[in-house]
N, C-alpha and C positions, 0 to 999 in steps of 0.2 A: 510347467516352468520354463522360463526363456533358457536357452543354452547360454552357459556363462563364457564359452570360449568358442568363438565362430572363426576369429582370425588370429594367428599369431606372427607377427612380422618382425623379422630380424631388423634392428635398427644398427647397423653395421657400425663399427667405430668403438673407441674405448669410452667409458663412463670415467667421470673425473677420479683420478688416482688409481685407474684399473687399466693401464695401457695394454692394448691388445685383446682385451676381453669384450665379449658381445654382451649386449642387453636386449633382451626380448619383451615387447609389451604386448600383453594379451587383452583385448578389448572385450566388453560385453555386447552382446546383441549382434547386429551385423555390421557394426562399425569396423572399419579398418584403420589400424594404426597409422598416425602420421609418418611421412618419411623424415628420419631425423634420429638424433642420439639423445637417449635418456641421460640427464646430467644430475638431475636430483629429485629427491622427493621429500615431501614434508606435509605438513597440516592442509596447506593450500591445495596440494595434488601432486601430479607428476609433471616435471617440466622436461620439456623436449627441446633441443636446439635443432631447429628446422634445417634441413639441408639447403645451403644456399644456391641461390640462381646464379646464372651468369650474365654478363653484359651489364648495362647501366642500372645503378643502384642495387648491385649485387651486395649481399652480406648475410651474416647469420643472424636470425631472429629466435627468439624462444616463444613456445606456447605452453601454457599450463593446463593440463587436462583435469578436471574435477574428479574426484574419487568415485563418483557414482557411474562413471563411464569405463573406469579401468577394473578388469578382473584380476589381473596379475603382473607383477614386474619379476622377470627372471633374469639372473646373472649378478654381476657384482653388487648391484642395488637391491637385491631381492630380500637381503636381511632388514634393511631400513624400511623397505615397502612393507614387509610383514607386520610391522608394527601398526599399520594403519589398515590391516585387513578387515578388523571388525567394523571400523567406520566406513570403509568402502561399501561393505555388505549391507549395513543399516541405510546408508544414503541412498543406494541402489534401490533398495527394497522401498523405502519411503518414496522416492520420486517415481517409481514406476506405478505404485498405488495411486498416488494422487493424479498421476496422468489418466488413469482410467476411471477417476472419480470416486475413488474409495477413500475420502480424506478421513473418515473416522479410524481407520485402521492405519494411515500413514501419520496422523498428527503425533501419536506417542513416540513415534522414532523421531520425527523432527523435533520434537520438544527436547528429547535427550541429546540430540547433535546440537541443537541451539544453545543448550548450556555451555558446551564446548567452544563454538564458533562466533557467539555474539561478539561484536566489536572488531572481528577479523576481516581482512580483505582477501580477495581471489576468488577463483571460480567455485571452489567447495562451499566456501562461506556463504556465497550468492545462491547456490542451489538450496542449501539448508534455510537461509532465511526467506528466499523466494517460495520455497515448499510450505513453510509454517505460515507465511502469507497467505497463500492461497487456501488452506485449510480453515484459517480462522475466518477469512472471508465468505467462504462456503457454509460456515456456521452463523453467519451474521454476527460475529464478535468484533463489534467496531472498535472499542478500546484495546482489546487484545491484539488486534492486527497491527496496532501502531507502532510497537516495537521491532515486529518483524519487518515491517516496511522500511523503517529507518535503518535496520541492520542491513537490509539488502540493499538499499542504495549506497551504503557506505562500502559494502563488499565488492559490489559490481564494478566493472572497469568503466573509467570516466566517460569513454567515447562508446560505450555500448548502446546499440539502438536496433531493436528495442531492448529495454532493460530485462526483459523477463520471457523465458521460452513459453511457446505457446503450448497450451493444454490439448491433450488428445480427446478429451472429453468435451464434446460440443456444448453442453449445458453448464459448463463450469464458467464461474463469472471471470471477467477481465481483470486480471492482478494488477497490471501496471500498463497504462496507455502508452504505445510505442511512440507517439509524436509528442507528447507533453511529458512523458516519463513521470507520471504521478499515478495514484491508485484511483480509478473512478469511483469506486465504492467507499473510498476512505476519505471523505471530507473532513477537515478539521472544525466540525460541528457536532456538539453535543449539548445535552442538558444535565443538570446536576444529579448524577445517579452515584451509587456506590463504586461503580466501575470507574467513573470519571475522577472520583476523589482518589482513588487507587493509582491511576496513572498520574495524576497531577503531583502527588505526594511521593510516589515510589521513585524508584532508580531508573533512570533513562539509559537505554543501552549505548549510547556513545559517551556517556559521561566518564567511564573509565578507559575509553580508547585513547592510546598514545597519541594518534595523530589522524583524527577523523577526517574524511573526505569533506572539503568546504561545502559542497551543495547538501550532503547529508547533515551536516552540523547546522546548518541555516534551517534545513526543514525541522530538525529536532527542536530548535529554538521555537518555530512558530507553532508546531503541535503543542509544545509545552505551554506556551503563553496562552493559547486557547483554552487548553484543559485547565490551567490555573485560575482563569477568570470564571469558568463555569463552576469550579470549586470553591469559590469564594476567597481565593488567594490573590496576593499582589500580582498584578500582570501588566505587561506593556509591550510595545515594540519600538523598533529602532528603523530608520532609514537603511534600506539594504539596495545594493546595486543588483539587479537581475540579469544584466548582460545577455539580453535577447532570450532567456529561459523563461518561456511562456508558461510552462507548469509551475515554476517556482513563483513567477509573478501572480498567477490566479490564487495560489495558496496564500502569498503574501497579503493579497488585496482581500481576501475573505477574512482573514484573522485581524487584519488592521481596521477594517470596517466595524468590526465588534469590539476590539481590544484597545484600539487607539484613542488618542485625545480628540477633541472635536474636529480640529482641522484635519487630522489625519483621517478620521471617519468619513469626512466629506469627501476628500480627495480618492479615498478607496472606492466609496460608492461610485463617484464618477467613472472611475476605471472599470467597474462591474457593469454599468451601464453601457459603457463604449464597447465592451465585450460583448454584450447581448446583442447589440446593433449588428455586429458583423456576422450574426446567424451562425454561432458555434455549434458544435455536436451538442446533441441534446442533454447528455450529462453534464457537459460545462454550464449550459443554460440553467440547468436546474440548481447547481451549485450556485451560480451568480444569483438567482431569484431569492433562495433561501438565504444566501448572505446578505443581500440588499434588505430583505425583511426584517432580519433579526437585528441588523445595524440600526435601522430606523426605530425599532421599539426601544433603543437605548436613548433616544433623543427625548427631551421633555415636553416638546409641543404635541397636543392631541393630533393635530393634522398629520405630523410626520408618523405618528404611531398608527393611525389610521392607514396611512399610504403603505406602512411596512405591513399592516395585516393584508392589504390588497396584494402585495407581491407574494406574501406567504401562500395565499390561497389560489394564486395562479398556478402552483405546483400540483395540488390534488386536482384541479380543474383540467389541466392538460398533460402533466408529466407523471402521473402516477407511477406508470410501469417502467418509466425510466430508472427512477430510483426509489422504491418502496420505502426504504429507511429515511430519506430526506422528506418524502411525502409525510410520513408520520410525525416527524420533527415539526415540518410547517403546521400542520393541523394543531399539535400540542401547544406550540408557541403562539398561533393565532386564538386558540381557545383562551390561554391564560391572560393574554393581552386583552381581549374582548371583556373578561371578567373584572380586570382591573379598570376599564373604561365603562363599568355599570351596566354592560350589555349581557345581562345573565341568561337571557334567552338563546342569544346567539353564541354564547361561550358553550352552554350546554349541548347545543346541536353539534358543535364542532367536535366536543369532547365524546359524544355518542358515536360521531362518525368515525373517529379514531379508533374507539373500542371495537366497533362492528367490522370496519374494513380492514383493520390491521392488529386484530387480536394477537397479543403476545409481543406488541412493539415495546421495546425498552422505555418510551417515553410514558408508558401507562403507569410506570413506577416512579415517575417524577412527582415528588412531594407537592408541588404546585398544582398537580391533578388531583392526586389521591387525597389531598386535604379537603376536597369538595364533599359535601354530605351526600349519601345515597349512591357511592359511587364503588363499584367492585369491578376492576378490570378481569376480563378472561385471559387466559394464559396457555393457549396452544403453542405449538413451536412456531416461531416467526417464519415468515415467507422468505424463501432465499431470494435477495434482490437480483434481478438480471438487466444489467445495463444495455441500453441501446445508444450506440455511438454515432451513429449518422442519421441525418434526415433530409429529405428533397423537399420537404414542406413545412418550414418552421415558422410559426406566427410568435413573433416578438413582442406583440402589443401587450402593454402592461402599465402599471402605475406611473413609470417613469416616462413613458413615451407618448 
């Protein structure tokens, strides 16, 4: 067990309302306490007034430490800090477990903490939501990860880059991309399954937040509309200003291409094609290909639907290892589309390929596949999707180019 106390540094000066008293902050692990004065404690963590610097721009600033890095607060605020001792212990245990790849034992702790922190802001809420996000992604729980992602974006500081702490486990999935600040393994792309129905019809994490961050609120609405459409509920999108937020723009285009009115769908597809031509990260291309294909399947013309199938099949042909979840969705959607176009042989081949290559994929439980005769999908544990975020040789030739 890691020593709880490595450094205890006196943060000279008085805490608020305790003139002349010293407050000592004890950190976990090998971390050193910041030089400054503890001024308050609360659910968000321990707030330290940093020692001001001299010269131009001098001034006191505050830094909030999440509870998972704080072992103990001694001195005038120790009584208030003691109320969070249990939270701090659970948060530290959960975070260190998920850092070493033990998401199975970390998730129950994060679940309990998430019940307290969902909708809140600050570093402690960000650690909890981010940790739960990583656990659910490692399980391949697509819909279950959405509330954690939204809560994390809402909790994190607006200028945080990257949004999520790096994992100490090399095989762990990338929870949040540092440049686009979205989750590569969590596209707003689903088929109609019980989990999607529950997501669409359930309570969204920011619905009860007093003042959610604008970016988090926009993300929640986009994911909500995407889920509602697949669940057979009324859905629609409105024009939003992305203000050079490329991650938000990508999700907006993916959702609008599927949910929007005809003109909106066309404009969104054009944006996705333009993004592919820029040779983006492979996971971005995969999102765009599946988004394009599923959008074209909503058009009435047979030629558009065939083009959509072509875009979808580009993913299993070249991009399977980038995102196995989306590859399975592409195969499932293409199979159903071919069946509707009376190509029973082609549809059966794709359905069989999905069942054999991605046994346990959630799309195998989709009614539009299960309703076919003589089809019993196998159910071993789904393969953990491992993203590949860069490529030096990306072929973007496809149906639109």
